[in-house]
C-alpha positions as CSV (number, residue, x, y, z in Angstrom):
1,X,118.4,75.6,99.9
2,X,115.6,77.9,101.0
3,X,112.5,78.0,98.9
4,X,110.0,80.9,98.6
5,X,106.8,80.4,100.7
6,X,103.9,82.6,101.5
7,X,105.4,82.9,105.1
8,X,108.7,84.6,104.2
9,X,109.9,87.5,102.2
10,X,113.2,85.7,101.4
11,X,113.6,85.6,97.6
12,X,115.7,82.7,96.4
13,X,115.8,83.5,92.7
14,X,118.0,85.1,90.0
15,X,121.7,84.9,90.8
16,X,120.9,84.0,94.5
17,X,119.4,80.7,93.3
18,X,122.6,79.8,91.4
19,X,124.9,80.3,94.4
20,X,126.3,77.3,96.3
21,X,126.3,77.1,100.1
22,X,127.5,78.8,102.2
23,X,127.6,81.7,99.7
24,X,123.8,81.6,99.2
25,X,123.3,81.9,102.9
26,X,125.8,84.8,103.1
27,X,123.9,86.6,100.3
28,X,120.7,86.1,102.1
29,X,122.2,87.3,105.4
30,X,123.3,90.5,103.6
31,X,119.8,90.8,102.1
32,X,121.1,90.8,98.6
33,X,117.9,89.1,97.6
34,X,115.9,92.1,98.7
35,X,117.4,95.4,97.5
36,X,114.4,97.4,98.8
37,X,116.2,98.3,102.0
38,X,119.3,99.4,100.1
39,X,117.2,101.8,98.0
40,X,115.5,103.2,101.1
41,X,118.8,103.8,102.7
42,X,120.3,105.4,99.6
43,X,117.5,107.7,98.5
44,X,117.5,110.0,101.5
45,X,121.2,110.5,100.9
46,X,120.3,111.6,97.3
47,X,117.8,114.0,98.7
48,X,120.4,115.5,100.9
49,X,123.1,115.6,98.2
50,X,121.0,117.7,95.9
51,X,119.0,119.8,98.4
52,X,121.7,122.5,99.0
53,X,121.6,125.4,96.5
54,X,125.4,126.0,97.0
55,X,128.5,124.1,97.9
56,X,129.7,121.2,95.8
57,X,129.7,121.2,92.0
58,X,127.1,119.2,90.1
59,X,129.9,116.7,89.1
60,X,130.9,116.3,92.7
61,X,127.3,115.6,93.7
62,X,126.9,112.8,91.2
63,X,130.2,111.4,92.4
64,X,128.9,111.5,96.0
65,X,125.8,109.7,94.8
66,X,127.9,106.9,93.4
67,X,129.8,106.6,96.7
68,X,126.5,106.7,98.6
69,X,125.2,103.9,96.4
70,X,128.1,101.6,97.3
71,X,128.1,102.7,100.9
72,X,124.3,102.1,101.2
73,X,124.7,98.5,99.9
74,X,127.5,97.8,102.3
75,X,126.0,99.5,105.4
76,X,122.4,98.2,104.8
77,X,123.9,94.7,104.7
78,X,125.9,95.4,107.8
79,X,122.8,96.7,109.6
80,X,120.9,93.5,108.6
81,X,123.7,91.3,109.9
82,X,123.7,93.2,113.2
83,X,119.9,92.9,113.4
84,X,120.0,89.2,112.7
85,X,122.7,88.6,115.3
86,X,120.6,90.4,117.9
87,X,117.4,88.8,116.8
88,X,118.4,85.2,115.8
89,X,116.4,83.6,118.6
90,X,113.4,85.8,118.1
91,X,113.5,85.4,114.3
92,X,113.4,81.6,114.8
93,X,109.9,82.1,116.3
94,X,108.4,84.3,113.6
95,X,107.1,82.7,110.5
96,X,108.3,85.5,108.1
97,X,111.9,85.4,109.5
98,X,112.4,81.8,110.6
99,X,114.3,81.0,107.4
100,X,117.0,83.7,107.9
101,X,120.4,82.1,107.9
102,X,121.3,82.8,111.5
103,X,117.9,81.9,112.8
104,X,117.7,78.7,110.8
105,X,121.3,77.6,111.6
106,X,122.5,77.8,108.0
107,X,125.2,80.1,109.3
108,X,126.7,80.3,112.8
109,X,127.5,83.4,114.9
110,X,131.2,83.4,114.0
111,X,130.4,83.4,110.3
112,X,128.0,86.3,110.8
113,X,130.6,88.3,112.6
114,X,133.2,87.7,109.9
115,X,130.8,89.0,107.2
116,X,129.9,92.0,109.4
117,X,133.6,92.9,109.8
118,X,134.2,92.8,106.0
119,X,131.1,94.9,105.3
120,X,132.2,97.5,107.9
121,X,135.7,97.7,106.4
122,X,134.2,98.3,103.0
123,X,132.0,101.0,104.5
124,X,135.0,102.6,106.1
125,X,136.7,102.8,102.7
126,X,133.7,104.6,101.2
127,X,133.6,107.0,104.2
128,X,137.2,108.0,103.8
129,X,136.4,109.1,100.2
130,X,133.8,111.6,101.5
131,X,134.4,115.1,103.0
132,X,135.7,115.2,106.6
133,X,132.4,116.4,108.0
134,X,131.0,113.0,107.1
135,X,133.7,111.4,109.1
136,X,132.5,113.3,112.2
137,X,128.9,112.2,111.6
138,X,129.7,108.5,111.0
139,X,130.0,107.5,114.7
140,X,126.4,108.7,115.2
141,X,125.3,106.4,112.3
142,X,127.2,103.4,113.8
143,X,125.6,104.0,117.2
144,X,122.1,104.1,115.6
145,X,122.8,100.9,113.7
146,X,124.0,99.1,116.8
147,X,121.0,100.3,118.9
148,X,118.2,99.7,116.5
149,X,117.8,96.0,117.1
150,X,117.5,96.6,120.8
151,X,114.7,99.2,120.3
152,X,111.9,96.6,120.0
153,X,112.9,95.2,123.4
154,X,112.9,98.6,125.1
155,X,110.2,100.7,123.4
156,X,106.9,100.6,121.5
157,X,108.6,102.9,118.9
158,X,111.3,100.8,117.2
159,X,110.0,102.0,113.8
160,X,110.9,105.6,114.9
161,X,114.4,104.5,115.8
162,X,114.6,102.8,112.4
163,X,113.7,106.2,110.9
164,X,116.6,107.9,112.7
165,X,118.9,105.1,111.5
166,X,117.9,104.5,107.9
167,X,117.2,108.2,107.4
168,X,120.7,109.2,108.5
169,X,121.8,109.3,104.8
170,X,119.9,112.6,104.5
171,X,122.2,114.7,106.8
172,X,125.2,112.8,105.6
173,X,124.4,113.6,102.0
174,X,123.6,117.2,102.9
175,X,126.9,117.5,104.8
176,X,128.9,116.0,101.9
177,X,127.6,118.5,99.3
178,X,127.1,121.6,101.5
179,X,130.0,121.3,104.0
180,X,127.7,122.0,107.0
181,X,124.3,121.2,108.5
182,X,121.7,124.0,108.7
183,X,118.0,124.5,108.6
184,X,117.2,122.9,105.2
185,X,119.2,119.8,106.1
186,X,117.5,119.5,109.5
187,X,114.0,119.8,108.0
188,X,114.9,117.2,105.4
189,X,116.2,114.7,108.0
190,X,113.1,115.2,110.1
191,X,110.9,114.5,107.1
192,X,112.8,111.4,106.2
193,X,112.5,110.1,109.8
194,X,108.7,110.5,109.8
195,X,108.4,109.0,106.3
196,X,110.3,106.0,107.4
197,X,108.3,105.7,110.6
198,X,105.2,105.6,108.4
199,X,106.3,103.0,105.9
200,X,108.1,100.8,108.4
201,X,105.0,100.7,110.5
202,X,103.1,99.5,107.5
203,X,105.8,96.8,107.0
204,X,105.5,95.8,110.7
205,X,101.7,95.1,110.3
206,X,102.8,91.8,108.7
207,X,104.3,90.5,112.0
208,X,101.7,91.7,114.6
209,X,100.5,88.2,115.6
210,X,103.9,86.8,116.0
211,X,105.2,89.9,117.7
212,X,102.3,89.7,120.2
213,X,102.9,86.0,120.8
214,X,106.6,86.4,121.7
215,X,106.2,89.8,123.4
216,X,108.1,92.0,120.9
217,X,107.0,95.6,120.9
218,X,106.3,97.6,117.8
219,X,104.7,100.8,116.6
220,X,102.6,98.6,114.3
221,X,101.1,96.8,117.3
222,X,100.6,100.1,119.1
223,X,98.9,101.8,116.2
224,X,97.0,98.9,114.8
225,X,93.5,100.2,115.7
226,X,94.4,103.7,114.3
227,X,96.4,102.6,111.3
228,X,95.0,105.0,108.7
229,X,95.0,108.0,111.0
230,X,98.6,107.3,112.2
231,X,100.0,106.7,108.7
232,X,98.1,109.7,107.4
233,X,99.6,111.9,110.0
234,X,103.1,110.5,109.3
235,X,102.9,111.1,105.6
236,X,101.3,114.5,106.0
237,X,104.1,115.6,108.3
238,X,106.6,114.1,105.9
239,X,105.3,116.1,102.9
240,X,105.2,119.3,105.0
241,X,108.8,118.9,106.1
242,X,110.0,118.1,102.6
243,X,108.2,121.1,101.3
244,X,109.8,123.4,103.9
245,X,113.2,121.9,103.1
246,X,112.7,122.6,99.4
247,X,111.6,126.2,100.1
248,X,114.4,127.0,102.6
249,X,116.9,125.2,100.3
250,X,115.8,127.5,97.4
251,X,115.0,124.7,94.9
252,X,113.4,125.9,91.7
253,X,109.7,125.3,90.8
254,X,110.6,122.2,88.7
255,X,110.7,120.4,92.1
256,X,106.9,120.7,92.7
257,X,105.3,118.6,89.9
258,X,107.2,115.5,91.0
259,X,106.7,116.3,94.6
260,X,102.9,116.4,94.0
261,X,103.1,113.1,92.2
262,X,104.9,111.5,95.1
263,X,102.3,113.0,97.5
264,X,99.5,111.4,95.5
265,X,101.0,108.0,95.9
266,X,101.5,108.4,99.6
267,X,98.0,109.6,100.2
268,X,96.7,106.6,98.1
269,X,98.4,104.3,100.5
270,X,96.6,105.9,103.4
271,X,93.2,105.6,101.8
272,X,93.7,101.9,100.8
273,X,95.6,100.7,103.8
274,X,94.4,97.6,105.6
275,X,96.7,96.6,108.5
276,X,95.3,93.0,108.5
277,X,96.1,92.5,104.8
278,X,99.8,91.4,105.0
279,X,100.4,91.1,101.2
280,X,99.0,94.6,100.7
281,X,101.2,96.0,103.4
282,X,104.3,94.5,101.8
283,X,103.3,95.9,98.4
284,X,102.8,99.4,100.0
285,X,106.2,99.1,101.8
286,X,108.0,98.3,98.6
287,X,106.1,101.0,96.7
288,X,108.1,103.5,98.8
289,X,111.1,102.8,96.6
290,X,109.3,104.2,93.6
291,X,108.0,107.1,95.6
292,X,111.5,107.7,96.9
293,X,112.8,107.8,93.3
294,X,110.2,110.3,92.3
295,X,111.3,112.5,95.2
296,X,114.9,112.0,94.4
297,X,114.3,113.2,90.8
298,X,112.4,116.2,92.3
299,X,115.4,117.2,94.4
300,X,117.8,116.7,91.5
301,X,115.7,118.6,89.0
302,X,114.9,121.3,91.6
303,X,118.6,121.8,92.2
304,X,119.7,121.8,88.6
305,X,116.9,124.2,87.7
306,X,118.0,126.5,90.5
307,X,121.5,126.5,89.2
308,X,120.8,127.1,85.5
309,X,117.6,129.1,85.8
310,X,118.1,131.2,88.9
311,X,115.9,134.0,87.8
312,X,112.7,131.9,88.3
313,X,111.4,132.6,91.8
314,X,110.1,129.8,94.0
């Protein structure tokens, strides 16, 4: 069994530690030991579900949130399997990822493909429970998931591709509850893309030495010497786009206190960021889950307030 070391973010504890092989390796391949990615895939969907001021009922929006939670777990795991299939040889050369099941040989390629098939079938079942517009958007999401692992081989901006991919829950959620995509939804998606570009660049600072050694491109390597400036620009644009989405989406003033709180946490990361401090970078990356929850509550309260107290102007 894998053991936790300072050189990996694999977490063999809790129920994962009690699983027998090969089930433990399947759980690790699906990243069930690290739910951070699932939250960061789900939360933009929650933003999108509660941003529109009209469309689906409040009950339907909470139902869509439940579906997105299940779908996010399945599709995040599927994306991780795709990534690990693509990168199994590269992962074996990087200290943080060498213990992943496909890189270490704990699972073979056929086993990875079987797990991927089951996850995609589960994701399809969730998709069919969503409104038809989401069905039309789903192929775009699949293309992004398939392309993302190749991005680090083709461009210095794989973190931007990750933003388009992990952030796609925002337009999907908006389409589910609103029935169409218009300006607020577009602004929200743009904000989520830039937010995820920022925090995934912080995450990538952990791997710069290994990436440079094996020739893998990353936004983290590209922006290493301008880390605070770059992350500051990313987070500032994120907050601007979220604010414009809230204004054009006619959310009520209850949105803003929580929005300001989230903004404070993001700016604190910019001030304290040190790209050469790998443990701190991991802490800041994970902190975006809490920031995302604050923003999700802001969108939910902003929407509910707009419904029940419509006379309060923005």
